[in-house]
C-alpha positions as CSV (number, residue, x, y, z in Angstrom):
1,M,53.9,-65.0,17.4
2,K,53.4,-63.3,20.9
3,I,57.1,-61.8,21.7
4,G,57.6,-61.1,25.7
5,L,60.1,-58.5,26.4
6,F,61.4,-58.6,29.4
7,Y,63.2,-55.7,30.9
8,G,64.7,-53.5,34.4
9,S,65.0,-49.9,34.4
10,T,66.2,-47.7,36.8
11,T,67.1,-44.6,35.0
12,C,63.8,-45.4,32.5
13,Y,66.6,-45.6,29.4
14,T,66.0,-49.6,29.1
15,E,62.5,-48.7,29.3
16,I,62.7,-46.4,26.3
17,A,64.6,-48.8,24.0
18,A,61.7,-51.3,25.0
19,E,58.9,-49.0,23.6
20,K,61.1,-48.1,20.8
21,I,61.7,-52.2,20.0
22,Q,58.1,-53.1,20.8
23,A,57.2,-50.0,18.2
24,H,59.3,-51.7,15.6
25,F,57.1,-55.2,15.5
26,P,53.3,-55.2,14.5
27,Q,51.1,-53.5,17.0
28,G,50.1,-55.9,20.0
29,D,53.0,-58.9,18.7
30,V,55.2,-57.7,21.5
31,E,54.1,-57.2,25.2
32,L,56.4,-55.3,27.9
33,F,57.1,-56.1,31.0
34,N,58.9,-54.9,33.9
35,L,60.3,-57.0,36.3
36,K,60.1,-54.8,38.9
37,D,56.0,-55.7,38.5
38,V,56.2,-59.6,37.1
39,P,58.1,-62.2,38.0
40,L,60.8,-64.2,35.7
41,A,58.9,-66.9,35.8
42,H,56.3,-65.4,33.4
43,C,58.9,-65.3,30.2
44,E,58.1,-69.2,29.7
45,Q,54.2,-68.4,28.5
46,F,56.5,-66.7,25.4
47,D,58.2,-68.9,22.7
48,L,59.8,-65.6,21.7
49,L,61.8,-63.6,24.2
50,I,63.7,-60.0,24.1
51,F,65.8,-59.6,27.7
52,G,66.8,-55.8,27.8
53,I,69.4,-55.4,31.3
54,S,71.9,-52.4,31.6
55,T,75.2,-53.0,33.3
56,W,76.2,-50.5,36.3
57,D,79.3,-49.2,37.4
58,Y,81.8,-51.7,37.4
59,G,80.1,-54.6,35.9
60,E,77.2,-55.0,38.0
61,I,73.7,-56.3,37.4
62,Q,70.5,-53.7,37.3
63,E,69.2,-54.1,40.8
64,D,65.6,-55.0,39.0
65,W,67.5,-58.1,37.1
66,E,69.5,-59.0,40.2
67,S,66.3,-59.3,42.6
68,H,65.9,-62.2,40.0
69,W,69.0,-63.4,39.2
70,D,68.6,-66.5,41.5
71,D,64.9,-67.0,39.3
72,I,67.4,-67.6,35.7
73,S,68.7,-70.7,36.9
74,H,64.6,-72.4,37.7
75,L,64.0,-71.4,34.0
76,D,63.0,-73.8,31.1
77,L,64.5,-71.7,28.3
78,N,64.6,-74.9,26.1
79,N,62.8,-74.3,22.4
80,K,62.7,-70.8,23.2
81,V,64.2,-68.2,20.5
82,V,65.8,-65.5,22.9
83,A,67.0,-61.4,21.8
84,L,69.0,-59.8,24.2
85,Y,70.0,-56.0,24.2
86,G,72.0,-53.8,27.0
87,M,72.5,-50.4,28.1
88,G,76.1,-49.0,28.9
89,D,78.6,-46.4,29.5
90,Q,81.8,-47.5,27.2
91,I,83.6,-43.9,28.0
92,G,83.1,-43.7,31.7
93,Y,82.9,-47.8,32.4
94,T,85.2,-48.9,29.6
95,E,86.6,-51.8,31.2
96,W,82.8,-53.2,31.7
97,F,81.3,-51.7,28.9
98,Q,77.7,-54.3,28.6
99,D,79.4,-56.5,31.2
100,A,75.5,-57.7,32.4
101,L,74.5,-58.2,29.2
102,G,77.7,-61.3,28.7
103,M,76.7,-62.3,32.0
104,L,72.6,-62.6,30.9
105,H,73.7,-63.8,28.0
106,E,75.1,-66.8,29.5
107,Q,72.4,-67.5,31.6
108,V,70.0,-67.5,28.8
109,I,72.5,-70.4,27.4
110,A,72.8,-72.4,30.2
111,Q,69.2,-72.6,30.6
112,G,68.8,-73.7,27.0
113,G,67.8,-70.9,25.2
114,Y,68.7,-70.1,21.5
115,V,69.9,-66.9,21.6
116,I,69.7,-64.2,18.1
117,G,70.3,-60.8,17.6
118,Y,74.0,-60.8,17.8
119,W,75.4,-57.0,17.0
120,P,78.7,-55.6,15.6
121,N,80.8,-54.1,17.7
122,Q,81.9,-51.5,15.4
123,G,81.4,-47.8,16.3
124,Y,82.3,-48.3,19.8
125,E,85.2,-47.5,21.9
126,F,85.9,-49.9,25.1
127,S,88.6,-51.7,26.4
128,A,86.6,-54.7,27.6
129,S,83.6,-56.9,27.6
130,K,81.8,-59.8,28.9
131,A,79.3,-59.2,25.9
132,L,81.6,-60.3,23.3
133,T,81.2,-63.2,21.2
134,Q,84.2,-65.8,21.1
135,D,86.0,-64.6,18.6
136,K,85.2,-60.8,19.5
137,T,83.6,-59.8,16.3
138,N,80.1,-58.9,17.8
139,F,77.9,-58.3,21.2
140,V,75.6,-61.5,22.1
141,G,73.3,-58.3,21.8
142,L,72.2,-55.1,20.9
143,A,74.6,-52.6,22.8
144,L,73.6,-48.9,23.1
145,D,75.2,-46.2,25.2
146,E,72.8,-44.0,25.9
147,D,75.8,-41.6,27.6
148,N,77.8,-41.1,24.5
149,Q,76.1,-42.6,21.5
150,Y,72.3,-41.6,22.0
151,A,72.4,-40.4,18.5
152,L,73.2,-43.7,17.1
153,S,70.6,-45.5,19.3
154,D,67.5,-45.3,17.5
155,E,68.8,-46.6,14.1
156,R,70.9,-48.9,16.1
157,I,67.3,-50.2,17.6
158,N,65.8,-50.1,14.2
159,L,68.7,-52.2,12.3
160,W,68.5,-54.8,15.1
161,C,64.9,-55.0,14.7
162,Q,64.6,-55.4,11.2
163,Q,67.5,-58.2,11.6
164,L,65.4,-59.8,14.3
165,Q,62.6,-60.1,11.8
166,Q,64.7,-61.4,9.3
167,E,66.2,-63.9,11.8
168,I,62.7,-65.0,12.9
169,S,61.2,-65.2,9.5
170,D,64.1,-67.6,8.7
171,L,63.5,-69.9,11.9
172,L,60.2,-70.0,10.9
173,T,60.7,-71.4,7.4
174,Q,63.2,-74.1,8.2
């Protein structure tokens, strides 16, 4: 099954995470797309999607995603399985940690996407986030902090990719 991984990356951290995620899947299974180079509508060609986004400043959306934000409402994500990951700074922007991830999650759900890959919020220090599930125990996707927890990113990516592969396998056997 082909997976389309779409990301926006100003500082290359979201792109580096995309490449690391891609490496955890069999070669050729995950195609990477930088949103500055491809229309978001291209994602409709895939049944399984991974979206990577970063939160900027005080809960702002990364510029490549921002330029495509209105396009999300035109996507048909019905019957699409979507996983999300986000980059944020839990210390410098503690009140807005991973907010863009939460905003993207809302958009994906509104367009009919089925989200997998929820991630526990233990091991982070922040005061507020739009990316928390309703019960506040998980993020709506993998939360990475290259500014303050860089040393934890590779292990988190590894565990999350294992989780995704299991969730995908479970969906295929239903």
